[in-house]
VOLUM-440667 format. One record per residue: residue in three letters; x, y, z of N, C-alpha, C in turn. Coordinates in steps of 0.1 Angstrom, whole numbers, plus 5000, padded with zeros to 4 digits. Example, Ala and Ser with C-alpha at 12.3 -4.5 7.8 and 13.67 -1.06 7.14 Angstrom:
BEGIN
Ala513249435078512349555078513249675078;Ser512849785071513749895071512950005079;
//
This chain:
BEGIN
Met780941753141781541873147780441933153;Ser780342013162779442073172779442223168;Gln778542293166778142423160777442473170;Gln778142603176777342663184777042823175;Ser776042903179775943003173775643123180;Gly776343213176776243373183777743383190;Pro777943493191779243523199779343473210;His780943433214780643393229781943453231;His781943523245782843593247783643523263;Ala784643583268785243523277784843583296;Ser783943693295783643763307782943653320;Gly782343523309781343443320782243323321;Ala783543343315784043163315784743123327;Ala784943023325785442943337787142983338;Pro787942983350789142973352790042893342;Gln790742963334791842863325792842793330;Lys792742643326793942573327795042593317;Ala796342623325797442653318797742533307;Trp797342573294797442523282797942353280;Gly796642273279796942113278796342033292;Gly796041913291795541823301796741783310;Val797741813307798441773320798541853333;Phe798041983334797742053345796542043352;Gln796442013364795241983372794942083381;Gln795442213377795142323385794842433378;Pro793842533378793842633369795142763373;Thr795342833364796142933363796043033379;Asp797143063383796843173395796643283390;Lys795343353394795143503393795843603390;Arg797343563400798343653400799143663389;Val799143503389800043483376799543503357;Glu798143533360797543573348797743723347;Ala797643803357797743973356799343953354;Phe799943863359801743913353801843873347;Ser801643773336802143713327801143773312;Glu800043873314799143833304799843973290;Ser799443943286800244033267799044123262;Val797744073262796644073254796544273258;Ser797044313265796544443271797644553257;Phe798344503254799044523243799444483233;Asp799744313232799444273220798044253208;Arg797244293215795944313209796044393196;Arg797144483192797244543182797644453170;Leu798144293171798444203162796944103157;Ala796144163164794744093156794544093143;Asp794844173138794844173119795544093117;Asp796644083118797944013113797543823120;Asp797443823132796943693137795643633128;Ile794943733123793643623115794043613103;Asp795043713096795443703084796443543083;Gly797043543094797943413096797143303095;Ser796243333104795543233105794543163093;Ile794143233087793343213075794143133067;Ala795243173063796243143051796943003060;His796642993071797342873076796242733075;Ser794842813076794142723075793842653058;Gln793642773049793842733035794742633033;Met795842643036797142543035797042413042;Leu796342423054796042283062794742193051;Ala793642263045792642213037793742153023;Ala794242253019795142173007796042043009;Cys796242053023797441943025796241823028;Gly795041813033794141733034794241723048;Leu794441813060794341813074793141843078;Met792341923069791141973071790541963059;Thr789142003062788242023047788442133044;Pro787842153030787642293023786242373030;Ala785242273037784442343043784842443054;Glu785742323059786042383075787042463071;Ala787842513064788742623058787542753059;Ala786942703051785942813046785342883060;Ser784642803067783842833079785142933091;Ile786242863087787242933095787543043091;Ala787743093080788043233073786843323076;Gln785443253075784443363079784243393089;Thr784443313100784243313116785143413120;Leu786843413114787543493115787343653112;Glu786943653099786543783095785343833103;Ala784543763110783543823121784143873136;Ile785243793135785543853150786543943144;Arg787343933137787944073131787144193131;Gln785644183126785144323128784744353142;Glu784644243153783944313162785044353171;Ile786544283168787744333176787644543168;Ala787444513158787444663150786644743157;Ala785244673156784144783163784444773178;Gly784944703185785144783199784344663208;Thr783244583204782944503211783044363211;Phe784544303210784844213219785644193226;Thr785344123235785544133253786844063253;Phe787744123259789144103265789544063280;Thr790143983282790343953296791943903297;Ala792243903314793843873314793443733317;Ala792543683315792343503319792943433306;Lys792543493297792943463280794343563279;Glu795643523280796743583281797043673269;Asp797243663257797143683247795943703235;Ile796443773225795443783214795343663204;His796343563207796143493197795343363207;Leu795243313220794443273227792843333228;His792743453227791343503224790743473215;Ile791443493201790943473187790743293189;Glu791643243191791443073189790343023197;Ser790343093211789343023217787743043214;Glu787943233209786543253201786143163189;Leu787043133186787043073172786242953174;Thr786642843186786542733191785242713192;Ala784842843199783442843212782742843198;Arg782742893187782142903177781542813170;Leu782742743161783142653152783242493160;Gly783442493172783642353179784942273172;Asp784842183169786142083166786642163155;Ala785942243144786542293133787742383134;Gly787242463151788242563154789342503161;Arg788942403166789842293173791242263165;Lys790842263151791742193138792642333134;Leu792442443135793342563133794642533135;His794842503151796042493154797442363150;Thr796642273141797442203137798842233132;Ala799842183134800842223129801342343127;Arg801342393141801842523141801742553160;Ser802742643165802742643180802642823177;Arg802342833194802343013194803543033192;Asn804442963191805743053191806343073175;Asp805842973168806043043153804743143146;Gln803643103156802443193154802843303156;Val803543363167803543513173804643563164;Ala805943463160806743503153806143593137;Thr805443473132804843523123803943663124;Asp803343693134802443823133803443893136;Leu804543913145805144023146805544043135;Arg806443963124806643973111805744053104;Leu804143993101803444073097803244233100;Tyr803544253112802844393117804144473117;Cys805444413118806444533115806544563099;Arg806044463092806344513073805544623075;Arg804144593078803044683074803644833079;Ala804344833093804644903102805845013092;Ile806644913088807944953077807545033064;Asp806344983057805545003048804945173050;Arg804345173066803745313070805345403071;Ile805845373077806845483082807945523069;Asp807645423059808645463046807645593037;Leu806345573039805445663032805945803042;Gly805445773053805945933060807346003060;Leu808245953055809745943054809746043041;Leu808745973034809146043017808346143015;Glu806946153024806346273025807246393033;Leu808146373043809246473047810146533038;Gln810846423031811546443016810746523009;Arg809446493007808946582996808746713004;Ala808346753017808446883022809646943023;Phe810946903023812246953024811946993010;Leu812146932999812246922987811047042981;Gly810247072983809347192980809847322986;Phe810247313004810947413005812247452999;Ala813347342996814247392986814047452976;Thr812947382968812647442957812447622954;Arg811447652968810947762966812447872973;Glu813547802977814547902981815747882972;Gln815647862958816447872950817647982947;Gly818647982947819448112946819848182958;Phe818948142968819148202988819948172993;Val821048242998822248213004822648223017;Ile822848133022822548163041824048113047;Pro824548143057825548083064825747963064;Gly826547843060826947753067827647743082;Tyr827547623089828147633100828847493102;Thr829847493108830647393117831047413129;His830947333138831247373153830147503160;Leu829047493152828147603155828847763152;Arg829947773143830547913140830447893124;Arg829948023122830048043108831148003098;Ala831247933089832147853081832147913066;Gln831147883061831147923043829647953040;Pro829448013028828048043026827447913017;Val826447873019826047783008824447823005;Leu823947752994822547792990821947743002;Ala820447793004819347743013818847623007;Ser818847582994818347452989819447352991;His820747402990821547242993821647223004;Gln821347353016821547323032819847233033;Leu819047283026817247163031817747033021;Leu818447053011818346913004819246803011;Ser820446833021821146763031819746673040;Trp818946733039817946653050817646533041;Cys816746543027816946453024817746383020;Glu818746343022820146263020819846163031;Lys819846253044819746133056818446063055;Phe817246133054815646043053816245933042;Gln816845943033816745863020817545753027;Arg818745773032819045663041818645583046;Asp817945643056816745563070815445483058;Arg815545563051814445453039815045333035;Asp816445353027817345243025817245113037;Arg817645183048817545073058816345033058;Leu815345093062814045033063814044893049;Ala814044983038814044833030814544773026;Asp815844753037816744663037816244533051;Cys815844643061815044553069814044513065;Arg813344523059812544463054812144323048;Lys813344303043813844223031813944083045;Arg814644163056815044043066813844023073;Thr812944113075811744093084810844023075;Asn810843993058809743933054810243783050;Ile810443713059810643573059809843523070;Leu809143403061808243323072808543243084;Pro807943233091808543123106807643053106;Leu805943033102805242973104805142823093;Gly805142743105805542613099806942543109;Ser807542663113808542593122808142523138;Gly806842523139806542463152806842503163;Ala807242473175807442503184809242543186;Leu809942423177811342443172811842373167;Ala810942223164811242123155810642093140;Gly809742193141808942133127807642073131;Ser807042003122806041923120806141823114;Ser805641693119805741543112804441563099;Leu803541643104802641653090802941733079;Pro802141633071802541713055802141803051;Ile802841933058801842103053803042133045;Asp802542253037803142343026803342453031;Arg804642483037804642593040805042753029;Glu805542663016805542763005804042833005;Gln803342743004801942813001801442933008;Val801742873022801642993029802343103028;Gln803543093023804443263021803743283011;Arg803343233002802843312989801443332993;Ser801043313001799343363005799643503015;Leu800743513021801043613033802143723023;Gly802343663014803643763004804943783013;Phe805343653018806143663023807343613012;Glu808443683012809943643001810443553005;Gly810643483015811143333014810543283031;Val811243153030811143073044811543033052;Ala811543083065812743003076813342883074;Ala814842883074814942743067815542653080;Asn815442733089815542643104814442673113;Ser813742563118812942563128813242643138;Ile814742583143814642653156814842803155;Asp815542833147815742983144814543063140;Gly813742983133812543033127811743113139;Ala811643003150810543033158811043113169;Ser811943133168813043253184813643353175;Asp814143373163814443453160813843653163;Arg814643743171814143873167814843933162;Asp815843893156817144003150816444123145;Phe815344093134814544193130814144283137;Val813344253146812944353158814044473160;Cys815144383165816244473169816644563155;Glu816744503149817144593135816444713132;Leu814844673131814044793131814144883139;Ala814244823151814244943163815645043162;Phe816444993158817845043153817245163143;Val817045093132817045193121815645283122;Leu814645263133813545393138814445483144;Ser815345463150816245533162817445633153;Leu817945593146818545673136817645773129;Ala816645723123815845833119815145893127;Ala815345883142814745983151815646053154;Val817146043154818246083155818346183148;His817946163134818046253122817146353125;Leu815746323128814846413134815146513144;Ser815746443152816246533167817546653161;Gln818246583153819346723149818546813139;Trp817346803132816946893125815946943134;Ala815546923143814646993151815647083162;Glu816647023165817847103171818247213163;Glu818247193151818747353143817947413141;Trp816647363134815847473136815047533151;Ile815247513161815047583173816247653173;Leu817547643172818647763170818047883159;Tyr817847803146817547903136816447993140;Ser815247943146814348023152814148103159;Thr815548133168815648223179816148363174;Gln815548433180816148603181817448623174;Glu818148543185819648553178820148523164;Phe819348383159819848393147818848453139;Gly817448443141816348493132816548443118;Phe816648323114816848253099815448233092;Ile814948163105813548133099812548173108;Val811048153103810348173110809048033110;Leu808947993121808047883121806347903120;Pro805747833115804747833114803847833129;Glu802847893135802347953147801847823150;Gly801047773139800247663145801047533150;Phe802447523149803147413154803947513164;Cys803547613170804347673183803247703192;Thr803647703207802847713219803647863226;Gly802447883234802748023240803247973255;Ser803548073266803448083278802548073286;Ser802548033297801448033310801748183315;Ile803048243315803148343324803748443315;Met804348423305804748563295804148553281;Pro803548653284802548693275803148683255;Gln804448703254805248743245805848633237;Lys805748513244806448403240805448333227;Ile806548283218806248163209807348053210;Asn806647963214807947843218807947723206;Pro808647713205808847593196808847423200;Asp807947403207807247283216807347173206;Val806947193195806747063184808047033181;Leu809147113177810547073177811247013190;Glu811047113198811747023215811046883216;Leu809846883213809446723219809646613206;Val810046683194810346593182811546553189;Arg812546633193814046613199813946513211;Gly813146573223813146473232812446333230;Lys811246313222810746153222811946063214;Ser813246133204813946053200814645953209;Ala814446003222815245933234814645813238;Arg813445823236812545683238812845613226;Thr813045613212813445513206814945443206;Ile816045563210817645503214817345403228;Gly816145413239816545333252815645203247;Asn814945193237814145063231815144973226;Val816145043218817344943211818044903222;Gln818144963232819344913242818244803248;Ala816844833254816444723260815944583253;Leu815744623238815544503229817044443231;Leu818144473229819544423228819844293242;Val819444383255819444343268818744223266;Leu817444223263816644113265817043983259;Leu817744013246817943903240819443853245;Lys820243933250821843853249821843753258;Gly820943723268821143583279820143493274;Leu819743493261818643373258819343273251;Pro819143133254819643023250818842983237;Thr819042893229818542873214817342823218;Ala816142873209814942843209813942943217;Tyr812842913212811943023221812143023234;Asn811843143242811943173256810643273260;Arg809943283270808543333273809643493275;Asp810443503276811543653279810743703263;Leu810643633256810443693240809043803240;Gln808343763249807043823248807343983253;Glu808244033259809044163260809044233251;Asp809244183239809744233231808944343223;Lys807744323222806644383217806544543220;Glu806144533235806444683240807144813235;Ala808644723236809544823230809644853215;Ile809144743205809044783190807944873187;Phe806644843194805644933194805645033195;Asp806545053209806745233211807645353204;Ser808745203197809645263187808845323172;Ile807845223168806845263159805845353160;Asp805245383170804145483173804945593177;Thr806145603182806845743182807545793173;Leu807845693162808445743148807545823140;Glu805945753142804945753133804345913140;Gly804545903151804046053158804646183154;Leu806246133154807446233147807046263134;Leu806946173122806646213112805146293107;Gly804446283118803046303116803246473116;Val804146533123803946673123805146713119;Ala806046643116807146693108807446783092;Ala806446683084806246753072805346863075;Pro804346873075803646993077804547113085;Leu805147093094805647193101807047213090;Val807647163083808647213076808047283059;Ala807047233054805947283049805547443048;Gly805547453064804947593064806047683073;Thr807347643072808147733075808647833063;Gln809747933068809948053058811148083063;Phe811948103053813448173060812848333060;Asp813448393071813748533073814748603063;Arg813948603050815348653039816048783045;Ala815048883048815949013054816948993062;Arg816748943072817248893081818748823082;Val818448723070819548683067820448753058;Thr820348813046820648873040821449033047;Ala820949063056821649153063822849113071;Thr822949013076824048923080824748843073;Ile824848833061824948713053826848713051;Glu827448863055828648893052829648893064;Arg828848873073829548863089829848743091;Gly831448723097831848623099832948563086;His833348683079834148633068834048513063;Leu832748453056832448323050833448313039;Asp833748413035834048403018836048393022;Ala836648353034838148323032838348233026;Thr837348123026837847983021837848023005;Ser837048052999837148072986838348192983;Leu838648272992840048382984841148232992;Met841648162997842148072996842548002987;Glu841047952980841347842974841547952956;Ala841248062956841848152944843148172944;Leu843748192957845348182956845948052952;Ile845247982957845747802952845747782938;Ala844547842929844747822916845847902910;Ala846148012919846948092914848748072916;Gly848447942920849847882922850647872936;Val849647952947849947932957849847782966;Pro850847752974850747582981849647642992;Gln848947522993847847563003848147593019;Arg849347523023849347603035849647723038;Thr850447743025850947903025849547993022;Ala849047963014847348043012846748083022;His846447933032845747923042846648013051;Glu847948043054848348133066847948293062;Thr848148313049848048403044846548493044;Val845748413041844548433043844048463055;Gly844548353063844248373076844848533087;His846048553079846648723083845548813078;Leu845248833068844048913062842748893068;Val842348783076840948803080841448863097;Arg842548853101842848903115843049063112;Arg843449133100843849233096842049303096;Ala841149223089839849333086839149273099;Met839349173108839049143123838949283133;Ser840349323130840949453140840049543134;Lys839949573126839249703118837849643118;Gly837249563122835949513121835049603109;Val835549513096835249513082835449343079;Ser834649363065834749233059836149233048;Leu836449093044837349103038837549223020;Ala836049193015836149263007836549463009;Glu836349493021836249603026838149653029;Leu838749533029840249603028840749673017;Ser841649743016842149803004843149712996;Asp843649732985844349652977845849712984;Glu846049782988847549812997847049733007;Glu846349703015846649653028846349463021;Phe845849443013845849283010847349263003;Ser848149352997849649342994850349353004;Ala849749393012850849363025851249263028;Asp850449163032850549053037850548943024;Tyr849948993011850548893001851148972990;Ala852248972987853049062975852549022963;Gly851648882955851448872946850148902944;Trp849548982952848249042950847649112940;Asp846349062929845849092923844349202921;Val844049252918842649292919841849182915;Thr842249102904841448972901840748912911;Phe841648892924841048772937839948872939;Arg839549022937838449052942836848962943;Gly837548892930836148822921835848672932;Ala836848612939836348562951835348572962;Leu835648742962834948792976833548802980;Gly832948772992831548822988830948662989;Ala830248673001829348532997828648492985;Ser827948542981827348532963828648462960;Arg829448522958830448542947831248362951;Ala831448352962831948232969831148112968;Val829848112966828848002963829447982949;Glu828848132940829048082924830348032919;Arg831748022927832847982926833047862926;Met831947762936832147592933831747552925;Val832547452920832147372907832347202913;Ser832647192924833047052924831546972924;Phe831246832923830046742921829846742937;Gly828346802940828046762954828246872961;Ser828646982957829047122963827947162962;Thr827647332968826947402971826447512956;Ala827747452945827447522932826047562927;Pro825347662924824247702919823547582908;Ala824947562898824147452889824547322895;Arg825347282905824747142913823447112918;Val823647242925822347222934820847222925;Ala821047312913819647272905819447112899;Asp820947062895821146902889820446832904;Gln820546872919820246802924818746812929;Leu818146902925816746982929815946892920;Ala816446852902815646782896815946662898;Val817046582902817046452908816046402913;Trp816146502927815146482940813646472930;Gln813446522923811846582917811946432913;Arg812646382903812346262898812446142910;Arg813346152918813246042928811946022936;Leu811646152939810246142949808946192940;Ala808646182932807346222921806846082926;
//
């Protein structure tokens, strides 16, 4: 075994021949520039090194290299990892991807021991393994980011217990709700995102290494050992599919895009709520910007960028699906193009989550403004209708009757509670003064009883549930 001391980098290397002795000419420089991926796949370095160390340990256990060789490979790979992290490792388009960079550097330092590392594996199953490891780590980070966002909403909801705000459908005032109830609705959405991430993680966490290029290996390898070493839940059962499957990438891209859509919906709502026209919430100034020409402006730019950046994640889903739709069985070089899209979606969502939680934590309701306008829009109409139904009036009749009463109130410019008993009786002969207990935004909220509703007791229960879930 030849041993070379000291780091060897690619800056002075001779032109690379295209993988193997069958080629008599080096790769054209234009092809190097066109086909390189190290400019973006270098972020897989840690995953590539982790996979290579586990692979070398398995090869040693199976007698395909010596334990000493496996140990020297692990030690050298860790040294390379440190150089990459420190920014002292040299990258070049001549070595097209991160896998070739690491392996060629390992071989330069260890000679034949380094050459043994690629035994019983192909770049096809190697990159598939690296990408699964990377996505698995990203899933865990994003799940934590969503958890922190849920905690921010829960904290806001806890602070606003008992506060009544208008609820909207069709962007029109509909029924009164507790602010806590509205804020907890976002916890529900982000929990579904977390559940989808957890489900996606199960299908991501399958080991393809050992599939080879597509047919497996005739050498006596132990894929289950590598699985255990790298923390995978299972081993890919079909080598053709294992080396080429990118379903997990598409699935993760979709899950991330839906989470981004939820963030965009939240941003849109709070942009509206923070306008002078609504005036419901006051955003933290540290998450707003000014105008270059209008001195009075406090613009919700962070929320606008949250809304805007969600578009990137949606586009990445489409790009990945179109990338895969025309591919025949097994690995094709087209799959190199999967990484930039999924990397961008991961980066985008992590960026969104990085600003969302502190923005939520720093936002407050303008209680005086909301309270002053809460009775506008006849938000208690449904409450009155249900009071009539409880007294035996058919729903359609009750709906029509209250509609007439609302029209009467609108024509006078008053709330329902401000109508006289005589006016109520004119539209409903069975009017009784006890029906007034259904009128007013706060009373309408308090009359709710159904599970999942905005009833104060139900919301208090849900706050307790979320406190336990997010503890």
